[in-house]
N, C-alpha and C positions, 0 to 999 in steps of 0.2 A: 759864450760859455756858460753852461749849466751850474748854478750854485749849489753849495755843499748840502744844503738841506733838501733839494730836490734830488741830489744823487743818493743820499740816505733814504729817502722816502721811497725812491725807485727800487733801491736794493731790498728794502723791506718788503714793499709790495709784490716784487716779483718772487721772492721765496717764502714770505711770511715768517722770517726769522729775524730776531733783533727788536721784537715788540709783542704786543698782544692783537689778536684779531676778535673782535666781538661782532655779533649780528643781534638785531632787534628781533622782537618776538615774532613779527610778522614774517622775516626771513627764516627764523627757525623752524617755523610750523609748515614751510614748504617741504616737498619731496626732496629727499636726499640727492636725487640727480640733479635738481634745479639749484640746490644750494651749491653742490660742486661745479656746476657751470657757471654760477654767478661768480664765485670764487677765481675760477679761470678768467673770467672776463676782467675782474679787478686786476689780476696779475699780469695781464697782456695789455691792460689799457694804456694807450699812447697818444690819445686825441687831445693832446693839452693846446690851449690857444689863449691868447691874451685876454679873452672874453671869460673863459672858465677857470683860468689860471693867472689872475692879474698880478700876483706876487712871484710867481715863477717857482713855487715849492712843490709842484706835483702832489698837493694833499688833498684833492677832491676830485671825483669823476662821476659820471651818470652813463648808464646805459639801459637799454630795452631788453627784456628776455621774458618770454612766455606771456606776452601781453601786458606786462608791468614795467615800470619804470623803476630803476633801482639807483641808489646814490651810495657812494662809500666816501668816507672822511677820515683824514688822519689827523689825531690830535697829539700835543707833546706834553709829557708829564715828567715831574721830577722821578728819581728812581722808586721811591716810596708811594708814587701815586696820590700824594696829599695836595700837590699844588702843581700849576703849569711850569713847564721847564723854562729856567731862565736863559738857557742857551741849546736851541733845538739843533744847532749844528755840531753839538758836542755830543757823540753817543755814550759817553762815559757818564754824562749826567743827565740824560733823557731817555725815556721809555716812550716809545710810539705806540699809539693804541689805534688800529683801524676799525671804524665801525661801518658795517653793511647793513643797510636799510632800504625799505621800499620808501618810495617818495611820499606815498599818502602817509607814511609815519613821521615825517620831518617837520 
């Protein structure tokens, strides 16, 4: 059975609701159609394995698009975005932030 954090991450990532979506400058400078496709790839990502998701939280993924490798990562903050969330499984106390980046920017 999937854990609560993974379920919350999937719900956020599939609809981009319940958190913030950020992109690095390298992604922001790409053509709008490429950014749109990259976000679709994030929303549709389902290739979680024990190797790329060791904690079972569905909080990281990578994919190739237009000859580039992209990474996305979900981090957990308190509602004021001042500190990490003490309870990522509690959406009342956690703000999810998804960052989309080029692998070369990592």
